[in-house]
Backbone as JSON, one array per atom type, in Angstrom:
{
  "sequence": "XXXXXXXXXXXXXXXXXXXXXXXXXXXXXXXXXXXXXXXXXXXXXXXXXXXXXXXXXXXXXXXXXXXXXXXXXXXXXXXXXXXXXXXXXXXXXXXXXXXXXXXXXXXXXXXXXXXXXXXXXXXXXXXXXXXXXXXXXXXXXXXXXXXXXXXXXXXXXXXXXXXXXXXXXXXXXXXXXX",
  "N": [[8.21, -11.87, -34.13], [8.14, -9.75, -36.66], [9.11, -7.74, -38.06], [12.57, -8.08, -39.18], [14.27, -6.74, -40.54], [17.26, -4.85, -40.9], [19.59, -2.46, -40.88], [22.78, -1.23, -41.6], [25.15, 1.4, -41.26], [27.7, 2.75, -42.53], [29.06, 5.77, -42.17], [30.14, 8.47, -44.19], [32.18, 11.22, -45.56], [32.52, 11.07, -48.47], [31.95, 8.68, -49.64], [29.42, 7.1, -48.39], [28.72, 3.68, -46.99], [26.1, 1.39, -46.81], [23.92, -1.1, -46.01], [21.43, -3.3, -45.82], [20.03, -5.98, -43.99], [18.56, -8.8, -43.44], [18.29, -11.25, -41.1], [21.01, -13.04, -41.83], [20.98, -12.54, -44.45], [21.62, -10.59, -46.86], [19.67, -8.01, -48.19], [19.95, -5.61, -49.61], [22.54, -3.54, -50.9], [25.04, -0.66, -51.03], [26.32, 2.32, -51.7], [26.56, 5.71, -50.98], [27.53, 8.3, -52.89], [29.22, 11.22, -52.48], [30.53, 14.55, -53.11], [32.26, 17.4, -52.52], [30.87, 20.84, -52.84], [31.73, 23.46, -53.09], [33.25, 25.64, -50.74], [32.0, 27.12, -48.78], [30.24, 27.34, -45.7], [27.15, 26.85, -45.95], [27.54, 25.5, -48.34], [28.57, 22.98, -47.27], [26.6, 22.14, -45.5], [24.31, 21.41, -47.26], [25.48, 19.51, -48.48], [25.98, 17.22, -46.53], [23.04, 16.95, -46.02], [22.03, 15.91, -48.26], [23.1, 13.53, -48.2], [21.88, 12.49, -45.98], [19.28, 12.74, -46.73], [19.32, 10.57, -48.69], [19.9, 8.42, -47.15], [17.43, 8.57, -45.65], [15.46, 7.61, -47.69], [16.3, 4.91, -48.19], [15.79, 4.01, -45.48], [12.8, 4.39, -45.54], [12.05, 2.83, -47.65], [12.83, 0.17, -46.68], [12.38, -0.04, -44.07], [13.65, -0.6, -41.4], [14.08, -2.43, -38.51], [16.09, -2.11, -36.65], [18.93, 0.33, -36.55], [22.56, 0.23, -37.23], [25.4, 2.05, -36.63], [28.33, 3.05, -37.79], [30.55, 4.44, -35.41], [32.35, 7.59, -34.65], [35.74, 8.11, -35.99], [38.31, 8.33, -33.68], [40.79, 9.67, -34.45], [40.12, 11.23, -36.46], [40.54, 14.44, -37.9], [40.01, 18.17, -37.58], [38.25, 19.99, -40.32], [36.94, 17.85, -41.49], [36.34, 16.0, -39.31], [34.44, 17.71, -37.86], [32.46, 17.79, -40.08], [31.93, 15.18, -40.12], [30.67, 14.69, -37.63], [28.48, 16.28, -37.54], [26.97, 15.12, -39.53], [26.68, 12.45, -38.72], [25.13, 13.16, -36.41], [22.72, 14.23, -37.64], [21.93, 12.13, -39.2], [21.15, 10.37, -36.86], [19.23, 11.79, -35.81], [17.32, 11.67, -37.84], [16.7, 9.05, -37.66], [15.65, 8.8, -35.22], [13.36, 10.23, -35.62], [11.98, 8.43, -37.1], [11.17, 6.56, -35.32], [13.66, 4.54, -34.98], [15.62, 2.59, -33.19], [18.89, 2.98, -32.62], [22.36, 1.82, -32.66], [25.68, 2.65, -31.85], [28.91, 2.09, -32.84], [32.03, 1.68, -32.59], [34.99, 2.38, -34.66], [37.18, 0.48, -34.25], [36.13, -1.64, -32.99], [34.1, -2.6, -34.55], [35.88, -3.72, -36.6], [36.98, -5.92, -34.97], [35.08, -7.07, -34.29], [34.27, -8.22, -37.07], [36.71, -9.45, -37.9], [38.01, -10.48, -35.8], [39.99, -9.0, -34.88], [41.28, -5.94, -33.85], [42.42, -4.35, -35.56], [41.79, -4.71, -38.13], [42.53, -4.74, -41.59], [41.61, -3.01, -44.37], [41.32, -4.62, -46.77], [41.24, -7.17, -45.51], [38.88, -7.36, -44.16], [37.44, -7.04, -46.64], [37.89, -9.49, -47.68], [36.94, -11.18, -45.49], [34.11, -10.21, -45.83], [33.3, -11.38, -47.98], [33.66, -14.22, -47.36], [31.72, -14.21, -45.26], [29.33, -13.46, -46.4], [29.36, -14.14, -48.93], [29.7, -12.25, -51.14], [31.16, -10.3, -53.67], [33.3, -7.81, -55.1], [32.69, -5.59, -53.86], [32.77, -2.51, -52.23], [35.03, -1.27, -49.7], [33.62, 0.2, -47.67], [30.97, -0.57, -48.1], [31.46, -3.16, -47.03], [32.08, -3.09, -44.49], [29.64, -1.82, -43.68], [27.87, -3.88, -44.22], [28.63, -5.73, -41.97], [28.37, -4.33, -39.81], [25.43, -4.19, -39.94], [24.94, -7.17, -39.63], [26.07, -7.43, -36.94], [23.55, -5.89, -35.81], [21.77, -7.7, -36.72], [22.4, -9.74, -34.79], [21.91, -8.44, -32.3], [19.26, -7.97, -32.44], [18.41, -10.65, -32.23], [18.09, -12.35, -34.3], [20.15, -13.83, -35.55], [22.82, -15.76, -34.58], [25.96, -15.28, -32.57], [28.96, -16.64, -34.22], [31.56, -16.87, -33.41], [33.85, -16.53, -30.42], [34.92, -14.03, -30.24], [33.06, -12.46, -31.68], [30.51, -12.81, -29.84], [31.68, -11.58, -27.59], [31.9, -9.04, -28.46], [29.35, -8.3, -29.28], [28.13, -8.25, -26.63], [29.77, -6.24, -25.48], [28.78, -3.96, -27.02], [25.8, -3.94, -26.78], [26.2, -3.35, -24.16], [27.4, -0.86, -24.09], [25.42, 0.86, -25.14], [23.29, 0.95, -23.67]],
  "CA": [[8.99, -10.72, -34.33], [7.61, -9.64, -37.96], [10.24, -6.88, -38.62], [13.69, -8.41, -38.63], [15.57, -5.92, -41.15], [18.51, -4.17, -40.15], [20.43, -1.4, -41.69], [23.89, -0.88, -41.13], [25.55, 2.58, -41.93], [29.5, 3.3, -42.37], [29.0, 6.94, -42.49], [31.49, 8.92, -44.81], [31.69, 12.29, -46.46], [32.57, 10.78, -49.69], [31.08, 7.27, -49.89], [28.74, 6.36, -47.37], [28.22, 2.5, -47.28], [24.92, 1.12, -46.33], [23.62, -2.41, -46.14], [20.26, -3.9, -45.5], [20.1, -7.44, -43.98], [17.47, -9.8, -42.74], [18.97, -12.51, -40.39], [22.28, -12.95, -42.53], [20.77, -12.23, -45.92], [21.82, -9.13, -47.58], [18.61, -7.71, -49.13], [20.13, -4.63, -50.59], [23.83, -2.88, -50.23], [25.26, 0.04, -51.85], [27.09, 3.36, -51.62], [25.97, 6.94, -51.34], [28.49, 9.01, -53.28], [29.04, 12.72, -52.2], [31.59, 15.21, -53.4], [32.02, 18.89, -51.91], [30.41, 21.57, -53.92], [32.29, 24.44, -52.35], [33.78, 25.64, -49.17], [31.08, 27.88, -47.95], [29.23, 26.48, -44.59], [25.92, 26.52, -46.49], [27.4, 24.25, -49.22], [28.68, 21.88, -46.63], [25.25, 21.64, -45.06], [23.41, 20.82, -48.34], [26.28, 18.09, -48.94], [25.28, 16.59, -45.51], [21.69, 17.15, -46.11], [21.8, 15.32, -49.18], [23.6, 12.03, -47.72], [20.78, 12.04, -45.26], [18.11, 12.36, -47.76], [19.38, 9.43, -49.6], [19.5, 7.53, -46.2], [15.99, 8.76, -45.42], [14.89, 6.94, -49.13], [16.55, 3.61, -47.98], [14.85, 3.58, -44.74], [11.33, 4.49, -45.92], [11.97, 1.55, -48.56], [12.88, -0.96, -45.97], [11.76, 0.08, -42.7], [14.48, -1.45, -40.5], [13.68, -2.35, -37.08], [17.52, -1.13, -35.78], [20.26, 0.68, -37.23], [23.86, 0.04, -36.44], [25.99, 2.92, -37.18], [29.97, 3.22, -37.59], [30.7, 5.86, -34.91], [33.48, 8.58, -35.43], [37.1, 7.49, -35.58], [39.03, 9.26, -32.73], [41.71, 9.98, -35.18], [39.86, 12.17, -37.64], [40.82, 15.79, -37.54], [39.53, 19.41, -38.62], [36.83, 20.33, -40.77], [36.26, 16.64, -41.68], [35.59, 15.61, -37.95], [33.21, 18.53, -37.85], [31.29, 17.43, -40.7], [31.1, 13.9, -39.92], [29.98, 14.7, -36.51], [27.37, 16.71, -37.84], [26.49, 14.01, -40.53], [26.32, 11.39, -37.54], [23.83, 13.58, -35.84], [21.68, 14.37, -38.63], [21.52, 10.51, -39.24], [20.45, 9.91, -35.64], [17.9, 12.69, -35.98], [16.25, 10.92, -38.98], [16.4, 7.67, -37.1], [14.63, 9.18, -34.06], [12.09, 10.52, -36.33], [11.53, 7.22, -37.84], [11.29, 5.6, -34.49], [14.09, 3.27, -35.39], [16.49, 2.86, -32.34], [20.35, 2.93, -33.36], [23.35, 1.52, -31.86], [26.85, 3.17, -32.02], [30.01, 1.08, -32.96], [33.58, 2.23, -32.55], [35.51, 1.5, -35.68], [38.14, -0.86, -33.71], [35.05, -2.73, -32.31], [33.72, -3.2, -35.86], [36.99, -4.48, -37.07], [37.25, -6.68, -33.93], [33.64, -8.19, -34.72], [34.52, -8.79, -38.52], [37.95, -10.07, -38.27], [38.78, -10.91, -34.5], [41.22, -7.99, -34.62], [40.67, -4.41, -33.61], [43.42, -3.83, -36.34], [41.44, -5.29, -39.39], [42.71, -3.89, -42.7], [40.39, -2.94, -45.65], [41.48, -5.93, -47.71], [40.98, -8.37, -44.37], [37.44, -6.59, -44.05], [36.72, -7.48, -47.73], [37.91, -10.99, -47.46], [35.89, -11.37, -44.58], [32.58, -10.03, -46.38], [33.18, -12.39, -49.08], [33.44, -15.47, -46.45], [30.55, -14.47, -44.49], [28.26, -13.12, -47.12], [29.4, -14.4, -50.29], [29.92, -11.09, -51.77], [32.65, -10.1, -53.76], [33.38, -6.71, -55.84], [32.13, -4.47, -52.87], [33.78, -1.28, -51.78], [35.15, -1.56, -47.98], [32.46, 0.83, -46.93], [29.96, -1.52, -48.0], [31.77, -4.55, -46.36], [31.63, -2.46, -43.08], [28.01, -1.75, -43.58], [27.21, -5.44, -43.91], [29.28, -6.2, -40.69], [27.36, -3.57, -38.94], [24.09, -4.87, -40.03], [24.88, -8.5, -39.35], [25.7, -7.21, -35.35], [22.26, -5.67, -35.72], [20.86, -8.75, -36.63], [22.51, -10.32, -33.64], [21.4, -7.53, -31.56], [17.72, -8.43, -32.15], [18.24, -11.88, -31.96], [17.64, -13.1, -35.6], [21.37, -14.51, -36.04], [23.81, -15.91, -33.17], [27.59, -15.11, -33.01], [29.78, -17.96, -34.38], [32.88, -16.99, -32.49], [33.68, -16.08, -29.11], [35.04, -12.65, -30.41], [31.68, -11.64, -31.97], [29.92, -12.67, -28.7], [32.15, -10.52, -26.59], [31.71, -7.64, -29.2], [27.8, -8.13, -29.03], [27.8, -8.01, -25.27], [30.15, -4.93, -25.24], [27.96, -3.04, -27.66], [24.78, -4.03, -25.89], [26.38, -2.85, -22.54], [27.42, 0.52, -24.02], [24.49, 1.41, -25.66], [21.99, 0.69, -22.94]],
  "C": [[8.67, -10.53, -35.83], [8.93, -9.06, -38.71], [11.42, -7.31, -38.21], [14.9, -7.71, -39.65], [16.03, -5.23, -40.44], [19.4, -3.31, -40.96], [21.77, -0.93, -41.08], [24.73, 0.12, -42.05], [26.8, 2.86, -41.71], [29.12, 4.7, -42.98], [30.35, 7.66, -43.18], [30.95, 10.3, -45.42], [31.45, 12.14, -47.79], [31.74, 9.57, -50.41], [30.51, 6.71, -48.7], [28.33, 4.82, -47.58], [26.95, 2.16, -46.39], [24.68, -0.34, -46.63], [22.13, -2.97, -45.39], [20.12, -5.57, -45.05], [18.65, -7.78, -43.26], [18.11, -11.16, -42.41], [20.55, -12.07, -41.24], [22.16, -12.8, -43.98], [20.96, -10.79, -46.3], [20.56, -8.97, -48.53], [19.01, -6.5, -50.0], [21.8, -3.95, -49.9], [24.27, -1.9, -51.33], [26.17, 1.16, -51.1], [26.43, 4.63, -51.81], [27.22, 7.85, -51.84], [28.25, 10.52, -53.06], [30.63, 13.34, -52.51], [31.33, 16.75, -53.0], [31.69, 19.61, -53.08], [30.68, 23.1, -53.52], [32.75, 24.46, -51.09], [32.83, 26.36, -48.22], [30.34, 26.93, -46.82], [27.98, 26.04, -45.32], [26.19, 25.29, -47.4], [27.9, 22.94, -48.36], [27.3, 21.44, -45.89], [24.57, 20.86, -46.29], [24.17, 19.64, -48.77], [25.64, 17.03, -47.76], [24.06, 16.23, -45.76], [21.33, 15.88, -47.22], [21.95, 13.7, -49.04], [22.35, 11.69, -46.76], [19.49, 11.83, -45.7], [18.21, 10.88, -48.22], [19.29, 8.34, -48.56], [18.03, 7.24, -45.68], [15.25, 7.7, -46.82], [15.23, 5.42, -48.67], [15.8, 3.15, -46.43], [13.51, 3.41, -44.92], [11.17, 3.27, -46.79], [11.81, 0.24, -47.84], [12.5, -1.28, -44.62], [12.73, -0.76, -41.57], [14.05, -1.25, -39.12], [14.92, -1.56, -36.28], [18.39, -0.72, -36.83], [21.59, 0.72, -36.54], [24.74, 1.03, -37.27], [27.7, 2.89, -36.54], [30.14, 4.37, -36.41], [32.03, 6.29, -35.21], [35.08, 7.97, -35.02], [37.57, 8.76, -34.64], [40.11, 9.97, -33.29], [41.51, 11.09, -36.13], [40.17, 13.72, -37.25], [40.13, 17.02, -38.24], [38.28, 19.19, -38.65], [36.16, 19.03, -41.11], [35.47, 15.87, -40.47], [34.39, 16.71, -37.71], [32.0, 18.02, -38.37], [30.9, 16.03, -40.53], [30.47, 13.55, -38.67], [28.54, 15.23, -36.81], [26.62, 15.51, -38.86], [26.03, 12.87, -39.5], [24.95, 11.96, -36.71], [22.64, 13.69, -36.39], [20.84, 13.1, -38.86], [20.44, 10.14, -38.0], [19.21, 10.69, -35.42], [16.82, 12.06, -36.83], [15.71, 9.71, -38.4], [15.32, 7.83, -36.01], [13.22, 9.43, -34.67], [11.25, 9.68, -36.86], [11.01, 6.26, -36.55], [11.87, 4.56, -34.61], [15.4, 3.5, -34.4], [18.07, 2.36, -33.14], [21.33, 2.57, -32.45], [24.65, 1.97, -32.57], [27.84, 2.42, -31.91], [31.25, 1.67, -33.32], [34.27, 1.39, -33.76], [36.32, 0.18, -35.3], [37.32, -2.03, -33.27], [34.56, -3.41, -33.38], [34.5, -4.09, -36.09], [37.28, -5.88, -36.13], [35.96, -7.92, -34.25], [33.76, -9.05, -35.97], [35.71, -9.74, -38.57], [38.62, -10.96, -37.04], [39.79, -10.2, -34.03], [40.74, -6.6, -34.62], [41.48, -3.67, -34.55], [42.87, -4.33, -37.74], [41.67, -4.24, -40.6], [41.69, -3.93, -43.62], [40.31, -4.27, -46.39], [40.86, -7.28, -46.73], [39.49, -8.19, -44.31], [36.87, -7.27, -45.31], [36.73, -9.03, -47.88], [36.9, -11.63, -46.65], [34.63, -11.33, -45.06], [32.42, -11.18, -47.36], [32.89, -13.8, -48.33], [32.32, -15.69, -45.92], [29.39, -14.04, -45.38], [28.11, -13.55, -48.51], [29.44, -13.49, -51.38], [31.16, -10.6, -52.28], [32.55, -8.56, -54.88], [32.74, -5.6, -55.06], [33.27, -3.61, -52.65], [33.92, -1.69, -50.25], [34.09, -1.09, -47.33], [31.19, 0.14, -46.96], [30.06, -2.81, -47.05], [31.67, -3.94, -44.86], [30.18, -2.37, -42.87], [27.42, -2.98, -43.17], [27.56, -5.96, -42.54], [28.24, -5.57, -39.55], [26.02, -4.07, -38.74], [24.04, -6.3, -39.47], [25.16, -8.17, -37.59], [24.38, -6.8, -35.07], [21.53, -6.72, -35.63], [21.18, -9.73, -35.35], [21.92, -9.54, -32.3], [19.72, -7.94, -31.1], [17.3, -10.0, -32.32], [18.1, -12.93, -33.33], [18.93, -14.07, -36.04], [22.13, -14.65, -34.16], [25.2, -15.64, -33.67], [28.08, -16.58, -33.24], [30.99, -18.08, -33.54], [32.95, -16.18, -31.51], [33.88, -14.41, -29.22], [33.84, -11.8, -30.91], [30.68, -11.83, -30.71], [30.43, -11.71, -27.83], [31.7, -9.1, -27.12], [30.18, -7.28, -28.73], [27.41, -7.48, -27.8], [28.11, -6.33, -24.94], [29.26, -3.69, -25.74], [26.65, -2.94, -27.12], [24.96, -3.01, -24.61], [26.59, -1.03, -22.85], [26.46, 1.55, -24.61], [23.18, 1.5, -25.12], [21.31, 1.82, -22.7]]
}
């Protein structure tokens, strides 16, 4: 298997986290920042389109084998939920167009994978990102994206789970995304 790169995406309207991993090595990591530019539907569309465009540039640069995306939180409400759903589907369309398979991971499942508990607080995620990858000074969205990409590395078999809860999470994600 020559392409072992994976992209993890923590989609957000304000700060989308992304990470590119090869095995357990972070090749690149960052945030795509976005702010509303008005309340009209067309302005919402252009905001989402810009986030997808930036993700597209990352995909073009690294050509990941797969993508792992944090799925929508069931507690999100109102206009934000609609916009996040739109963003999620625009990103999926981009990935399909690039022939990149994607896996969806519920927020609580991601927390369990990274911390052993589905209730992982942001500080706990950051601490575990430091322990796992040796990175500090990152945003919680980047930490989430890094763990999503690590899960992807396990899906394609370039890394193995270290803990029972990671193994269980990996099997769950594979089953849910068959």
